[in-house]
Every structure is written in C-alpha cells, then in structure tokens.
C-alpha positions in Angstrom: -22.1 -19.9 43.7 -19.1 -18.4 43.1 -17.7 -21.0 40.8 -20.5 -20.1 39.0 -19.8 -17.0 38.3 -17.3 -17.3 36.1 -18.9 -19.7 34.1 -21.8 -18.0 33.0 -18.9 -14.3 32.2 -17.3 -17.0 30.0 -20.5 -18.4 28.4 -21.2 -15.1 27.3 -18.0 -14.0 26.7 -17.8 -15.4 22.4 -21.3 -13.6 22.2 -20.7 -10.1 23.7 -17.4 -10.4 21.9 -19.8 -9.4 18.6 -20.9 -7.0 19.6 -20.7 -3.4 20.0 -21.8 -1.3 23.2 -23.4 2.5 22.7 -20.3 3.9 23.5 -18.6 2.2 20.5 -21.2 3.0 17.7 -20.9 6.5 19.2 -18.0 6.7 17.9 -17.8 4.2 15.1 -21.0 6.4 13.8 -20.5 9.8 14.7 -24.0 9.3 16.2 -24.3 11.1 19.9 -25.6 8.4 23.0 -28.5 10.3 23.0 -29.2 10.1 19.1 -29.3 6.3 19.3 -31.5 6.2 22.8 -33.8 8.1 20.8 -34.2 5.8 17.9 -34.4 2.6 20.0 -37.4 4.6 21.6 -39.2 5.2 18.0 -38.5 1.5 17.9 -35.7 1.9 14.7 -32.8 -0.3 16.5 -33.4 -2.8 19.3 -30.0 -3.3 20.7 -29.3 -6.0 23.2 -30.0 -5.4 26.8 -27.7 -6.7 29.5 -28.8 -5.1 32.4 -28.5 -1.7 31.8 -26.0 -1.8 29.1 -27.3 -1.7 25.2 -25.3 -4.1 22.9 -25.0 -3.6 18.9 -25.2 -6.8 17.3 -24.0 -6.7 12.7 -28.4 -6.3 11.9 -28.1 -3.1 14.3 -25.1 -1.4 13.0 -26.8 -2.3 9.5 -29.9 -0.1 10.4 -27.9 2.4 11.8 -26.0 2.9 9.0 -29.7 3.0 6.7 -30.8 5.2 9.7 -27.6 7.6 9.0 -28.4 7.1 4.9 -31.7 8.0 5.0 -31.2 11.6 6.9 -28.7 11.8 4.5 -30.8 11.7 1.7 -33.3 13.5 3.6 -36.1 11.8 4.6 -37.7 12.4 8.0 -37.7 9.3 10.8 -41.4 8.7 10.5 -40.4 8.1 6.6 -37.3 6.2 8.3 -39.3 3.7 9.7 -41.9 3.7 7.1 -39.4 2.3 4.1 -36.9 -0.5 6.7 -40.7 -1.6 7.8 -40.9 -2.0 4.2 -37.9 -4.0 3.7 -38.5 -8.2 3.6 -39.0 -10.2 6.7 -36.8 -13.1 5.1 -33.7 -10.0 5.0 -32.3 -9.6 8.0 -30.4 -6.3 8.1 -31.3 -4.3 4.3 -28.8 -2.6 2.7 -30.6 -0.4 0.3 -34.2 0.8 0.6 -36.8 -0.1 -1.3 -37.9 3.3 -3.2 -39.9 3.6 -5.6 -40.2 6.0 -8.4 -42.4 8.1 -6.8 -40.6 8.2 -3.7 -37.6 9.0 -5.2 -39.2 11.9 -7.8 -41.3 13.4 -4.3 -37.9 13.6 -2.8 -36.2 15.2 -5.3 -38.6 17.9 -5.2 -38.5 17.8 -1.7 -34.4 18.6 -1.7 -34.9 20.5 -5.1 -37.1 22.8 -2.7 -34.4 23.2 0.3 -31.7 23.9 -2.0 -34.0 26.9 -3.8 -34.4 28.0 0.1 -30.9 27.6 0.9 -30.0 29.4 -1.9 -32.0 32.1 -1.2 -30.9 33.3 2.0 -27.3 32.8 1.5 -28.0 35.6 -1.4 -29.6 37.6 0.8 -26.4 37.0 4.0 -24.0 38.1 1.6 -25.8 41.0 0.3 -25.7 42.3 3.9 -22.2 41.0 4.2 -21.6 43.4 1.2 -23.0 46.5 3.0 -21.8 45.8 5.8 -18.2 45.4 4.2 -19.0 48.6 1.9 -20.2 50.2 5.0 -17.1 49.6 7.2 -14.2 50.7 4.4 
C-alpha cells in the first residue's frame, strides 16, 4: 500500500505543477483569502479541490482577472456574475466582457454620479479643514 502512494503523488505532480494554491493566487493578485472563498461561494470561481486545498488553473486565474477588472470598472458582483455568464460557452476563459453600448453608458452615468458625490464630500471636508486650520493659527 505504501508503494502505491508515491505513484499517485507523481501522477498528480504534472497537473499540480501548473496550478496555484489559494495563497499563491492571493499574493499574486492582491486579493484576500476571504475574498477568494467568497467568490467561490458566489459561483464566480470554481477552483479544483483536492481534499481541503484549493488549486487555481489558467481558466480560474483569467476569471479572477475579469472579476477584478469588473470591480475596477464599478460593476457589482451580481453584474459581474451576469457578465461572466453571458460569455460564449465555447470560450473557456473570457478576456473581455461582452458589453453593449447601453451597459457602457449606464455604467458611465453611475460612475459620474459617484464622482460628483465624492467631489462634493471632498469640498466639504476641505472647507472643514480650512476652518480648523484658521482657528488653530
């Protein structure tokens, strides 16, 4: 029985050599372990499970890049899920979202509203800061 264990390990070694652990993916992409587990729970990522360990192949790494790109563009995780699901089933790892003009314009409006709100908050805080500096001098 002990003689068969090394054979199993070496048989898996070529596959595992190309995979990254959850810790490696976390460090590589600057994402917390908790976030990776959350993305898995939401169905955005499906790492390979070996016992309790998670391994990420090229397809999952590209999906994670797409998730991070979607977040950067201001999309919610629900919207990102829909965008990933809308990809062609033949496409193993999409590298671009299939966005249409309506979606792009809607997201632009949303981001511009957020920017306006942020600009207003910054202006208010600067005014408070000026008052604080004026009274402190």
